[in-house]
C-alpha positions, 0 to 999 in steps of 0.5 A, spaced: 675 657 561 681 662 562 681 667 567 684 674 567 691 672 571 692 666 565 689 661 570 684 656 568 677 655 571 674 648 571 667 647 573 664 640 575 656 638 574 653 632 576 646 631 572 646 638 570 647 641 577 653 645 579 657 641 584 664 645 585 669 649 581 677 649 581 682 654 579 689 653 577 694 651 571 691 648 565 695 641 566 692 640 573 686 644 573 681 638 572 684 635 578 683 641 582 676 641 580 675 634 581 678 634 588 673 640 590 667 636 587 669 630 592 669 634 598 663 638 596 659 631 595 662 628 602 659 634 605 652 633 602 651 625 600 652 619 603 658 614 601 658 607 600 665 605 602 668 598 601 672 595 607 676 590 603 683 588 607 689 587 603 692 582 608 691 575 604 691 571 610 687 575 615 680 571 616 682 567 610 680 559 609 686 555 609 688 549 605 687 545 612 681 548 613 678 546 606 680 539 607 678 538 614 671 540 612 671 536 606 673 530 610 667 531 615 662 532 609 665 525 606 664 521 613 656 523 613 655 521 606 652 514 605 652 509 599 644 509 597 640 502 597 640 503 589 647 503 588 650 497 584 656 495 588 651 495 594 646 491 591 652 486 589 655 485 596 648 484 599 646 478 594 653 475 596 651 476 603 653 482 606 649 486 611 653 492 612 659 494 616 666 491 615 668 487 609 670 480 610 668 473 613 669 476 620 667 483 618 674 485 619 675 489 613 674 496 611 667 499 612 667 505 608 668 506 601 675 508 598 674 515 596 676 518 590 680 525 590 679 529 583 686 532 581 685 538 577 693 540 576 697 537 570 701 532 574 698 525 574 701 519 576 707 519 581 704 526 584 706 527 591 700 528 595 703 532 600 706 537 596 703 544 597 699 546 592 696 539 589 692 537 595 685 540 594 680 537 589 674 540 586 669 537 591 673 539 597 672 547 594 665 546 592 662 544 598 665 550 602 662 555 596 655 551 595 654 552 603 656 559 602 651 560 597 645 557 600 646 560 607 644 567 609 651 570 610 653 577 608 660 577 609 665 574 604 669 568 603 676 569 603 681 564 601 688 564 603 695 565 599 696 558 600 692 556 594 695 556 587 693 558 580 689 551 578 685 552 585 684 559 584 681 557 577 677 552 580 674 557 585 672 562 580 669 557 576 665 554 581 663 561 584 660 562 577 656 556 577 653 558 584 651 565 581 657 568 586 662 573 584 669 572 585 676 576 584 683 575 586 687 580 589 695 581 590 701 579 586 705 572 586 705 569 593 701 574 596 695 573 591 689 571 595 681 570 592 675 573 595 668 570 593 662 574 595 655 575 593 652 579 587 648 585 590 644 590 586 647 597 587 640 599 589 638 593 594 645 594 597 644 602 598 637 600 601 640 595 606 645 600 608 640 605 609 637 600 614 643 597 617 649 601 616 653 596 614 653 589 610 659 585 609 665 589 607 660 595 605 659 601 610 655 607 609 659 613 611 654 619 612 655 626 610 660 630 613 658 636 617 660 642 613 665 647 616 
């Protein structure tokens, strides 16, 4: 509404309840009213704050860490008795261990790494951005999804577009939420759990903080 001094007054209501009002020029009065409403709500209502750090490599999972975890998992995997290769070798007298007459050959199967970038044969395996396979990434995300962890998974800025795409797809497969932040070489990705807002607020009321979310209590009025 227009006041006698030609300034404008804008009132803010929330679910039919008056919250605050702002007075000023027509072009900015809505902004003024919104700021007044936010100030009032901060004094009377709790606020859920997301403490998302914008530094892409702070506590982030690096490429080397992903490869190391994948390698540890691979060494724990064994060929099952019903494997056709296992059965054929045993028919030829193999009883386990290294291959060859004296057992001097390899004891572990040759591991296949899936390459999901567009480069094919002749690819330099040491070239940054072309080292991770789908299996490397999925192991970390699967473990996170099956755990009770409340924090987020943060993947470093080292990863390229193809690798981030794989993370998004695998996260969706396990019912997780994923989102990329930043631009260019500073772009990083965060994987987190999908939490219903009512459930989140309930946890925050009990614990005060859940993962990156924090419950900020109403400020004392002046």
